[in-house]
C-alpha positions, 0 to 999 in steps of 0.5 A: 494491491502493493503496486498501487500503495508503491505508485501513490507513495511516488506521487506523494513523494513528487508532490512534497518536492514540488509543494502540492501538500494537499495531494501529498497528504490524500496520495499518502494516506491511501498508500498507507491504508492500501499497504496495511490492507495488503498486509493484512491479506498477506497475513491471512493468505499464509495461515489459509493457504493450501497446505500439501498433505503428504 
């Protein structure tokens, strides 16, 4: 999921260079949403991950 947000961020940057502002807004918003979903899932996995009982 983090890979997709980075890819969409790169697409947004390239589209911004060439002046496609509608594509920039769409790709940036999707990248931001995917990034926040990734962060939330990462934090949840930190707390609910497997712990080794010794």
